[in-house]
N, C-alpha and C positions, 0 to 999 in steps of 0.2 A: 523848464527853459523859460526865460523871461523875454519880454520884448514883443512888440506887435508883429503879427504875421502879415506879410505882404504878398500879393500875387502880382507877378510881373512877367514880361516876355523874357525868354531865355536868350542868351548870347553864346557865341562859340566858346567864350571863356568858362561858361558853366558846364560844358560837356563832360569833363572828368567827374565832376560832382554828381551829375545825372547818372553816370554809370555806377557810382557808389550807392546812390539812392535805390536804383534797380536791384543791385546785389543785396543790399540790406533788406529790402522788402521781400524778396524771394527767399533768401537764405536764412533770415533771422526772424521773420514775421510768422504769424499763425498761418497754417497752410493745410489744405485738403490734399496736397500732393505728397508723395513719399520723399524721404531725403534723397534717394537716388534720382527721382524726377527733378527735384529742386537743383541738384548739382548739375544735371544735364541741361536744364533750362538756362541757368546762369552759372557757369563754372568759375567765373571770376568777374570782377567789375569790368564793364565794357569801356573801351577807350580806343584810341588810335585813329588812323586815317579813315577806315571804313565807318566807324561810329560817327566821326565828325562829318563825313560826307552824307550819311543818312540823316542826321539831325539838321544839316544845312538845308535840306529840301523841305523841312517841316516847320510849322509854326509851333514853338515850344512855349508852354505856360508853366511857370513854376511858383511854388510857395516857399517863402524864405522867412526865417525867424532867427534873429540874433546872428545873422551871417551864415546860417546853416540852411541848406535847401532841404525841405521836409517832404516834398513830393513834386511830381510833374505829370503833365498830360501833353500829348502832341497831336497836331492835326496834320496829316499827310495829305496834301492836295490831291483831288479836290475835297474829299469828304470822309476820309478814313481816320479814325482815332487809333493811332499806331501804338503809343506807349501811355500807360496809366499806372503809376507806381507811387505809393505813399509809404514813408518810413513806418516801421511797426509802432513806435510810440505815438504816432499821430493818427493812426487808423481809428475810425469810429468817432471822429471829432468834427465832422463836417468839412474837412479839408478837400476831399474829392469833389464835393458839391461846389465849393468855391472855385476850384480849378475848372470844373466842367462849365460853370457859369461863364467864366472868361472865354473858354473855347467856344461856347455856344454864341456869345456876343460876336466873336470873330466870324463864325459861320453866318450870322445875320448880316454882317458887313459884306460878306462875300456872296450874299443872296443865295445861299445853299438851301435846297428843299429838304435835306435830311443829312444824317450822319450814320456811319456804320462802323462796327468794331468786331473783332474776334476776342471775346472776353474769356478769361480763365475762370476756373471754378471760384476763385477768391474774388475776382472783379465783377462777376455777373450780378450779385446783389446790388452793388453800387450803381451799376448801369441801369438796372431795373428801377431803382429809386428815382433816377433822373429822367425816366420816361422811355427807355429803350424796350424793345420787344425782341424775344428770341425768335429767330427765323429758322435756325437749324442747330442741332447738336453735332459736333464733329469730333473725330479723333485724329490727332496728328502725331507724327513721329519726329523726334529730335534726339540725336546722339544716342540712339538705341532705346530710348524711353518713349512710351506712348502717353499722350495727354488728352484729356477731355477738355473741350472748349466750346464756346457758343458764338455762332454768328448772330449778331444783334443789329437792329437798326432803330433809328428814331426819326420820325417825321417832324420837321420844323414848321 
């Protein structure tokens, strides 16, 4: 893919594409979860009123290249990183760090003392690299499947 990669704030018009990015990342990317877990986690691309309302409460940062959204992170006020998804072809290329830098700048503007997240097995390494610490390992159930995840925090 050619063209410069830009990081910008998301708008409601981006919401359907964000649902596609999440689906692509979970269902088509490398995973430490089973296919059944992946299908339970994201059975289809997110969309609709509930998705729009959830994202409307958050500060969305996305990375776009040649008109295609490659990844996104969201800050759910006051200090929770709710979504963090990168398309498979863009993973491991520094995109997560660029998006997190934008999110952290926003946290600074809001004078936050820290950030926290519940990171998947796949996301945990990326959050560790940008300075988060694991505070607890958890198991959660969704649609009959059990998932390991990590409560993590970062002091700013």
